[in-house]
N, C-alpha and C positions, 0 to 999 in steps of 0.2 A: 782319905780322911776328909779332905777339903770338900769333895763332892758330896759326901754324906752330910756335912754340915749345911751345905747349900740346900739340899733337899729337905732337911729338917727345918731350916729357916723358912723355906717356901711354904711348907705345910703349916707352920705356925702362923704365917701371915694370912694364908687362905682360910685357916680355921678361925682366926680372929675376924676375918671379913664375914664368914658365914655366921658367926656369933652376933655380929653387930647389925647385919642387914635387916632382920625382921622387926627390930624394935627401934633402932637408931637411924640407920641410913635410908631405909625405905620401909617405913612402918606399915604393918598390916592394918586392916579395918579396926577401928576403935569402938564401933557401935556394938551393942549387945544383940543377941538373937531374939526372936519373938518370945522364947521361953524365959528370957531374963538372963541366960548364961552367955558365955563367950561364944563367938562364931567359930566354925571349924578352922578358919584361917589362923585364928589366935593360937589354937593348939598346935597347928603346923609350925607356927613361929617359935613356940616353946621347944618343939622337937628339933627344929633346925638350929636354934641357939644352943641347945644342950649338945648336939652332935658337934657343932663348931667349937664349943668350949672344950669338950673332951679331946678333940683332935689337936687343938692348940696346946693343951696341957701336955699331951703325950709327945708332941713335937718339941716343946721346950725342954722336957726331961731328956730326950734324945740329944738335943743341941747342947745342953749342959754337960752331958756325959761324953762329949767329943764325937758325936755321930754314932755312938754305939746304940743299937736298937733301931737303926734307921729302916731296916727291912720291915719291922713290925709297924713303924709309923707309916711307911708307904702302903702297906697292905691295909692298915686302918684307914688311911686317907682314901684309898680306892673304895673301900666299903662305905665310908661316910659319904662320898660323892654319890654312890649308887643309892644309898638310903635317902639322902636329901632330895635327889632327883625323883625317885619313884614313890616314896611313901605319901607325900601330900597329893599326888595324883591318883592314889588308890591302887597302884600296882602291887605294892607291899602293904598288906592290911595293918595299919596302926590305928587303934581305936581313937576316933575323934579327929584325926587329921584330914585335911582337905583344903580346897580353895573355894572362894565364893563363886557362884555361877555367873554373876554379872561381870562383864568385861570392863566396866567402868570403875569397879571397886579398886581400892588401893592395892589390895593383895594381888589381884590379877594383873593390873596395869603396871605396877612398880616392883613389888616384892618378888613375885614369881620369876620374871625375866632376869632380875639381878641374881637371885639364888641359883637359877639354872646356869647362868654364865659362870658363876663362881664354882659350881659343882663340875662343870665341864673343864674349867681350868685346873681344878684339883685332880680330876681324873687323868687329864693329859700329863700333868706334872708327875703324878705318882706312877702311872703306867710307863712313861718314858724313863723315870728314875729306876724303876724295877728292872726294865730292860737293860738300861745302861749299866747298872750295878751287877746284873747277872753276867753280862758280856765281859765286864772288867774282872769278874771273879769275886767281887765284894771285898777284896783285901786292901784296896787302896782308898 
């Protein structure tokens, strides 16, 4: 039971980190594109924030329920890490998502590395948690 709460709390913290990175901690480019709309990195930031917020909410629900539903949270966290890692780079096609091409832009220089590190930490936590809980039988 305690292990499940730890994994739920870790997912909530990393989900909150993902939700805060693109607009608060390491903001994406604030300039508009040539057509007057937002740049692709802004839409990626919205996608990453939404994924992080959903993961944080699911983790908090699991945490408040005493760790019940932690398998769902761990699977959701693994999927969230994959989506956040792959969608802005164009591997998973999400309409409008992407990063600026210029390496000096804020999204490439600051946001992307921090998001990728948070996604890697989330994937390691969740895959390790799934492995550990499956080995323990999930009953403790």
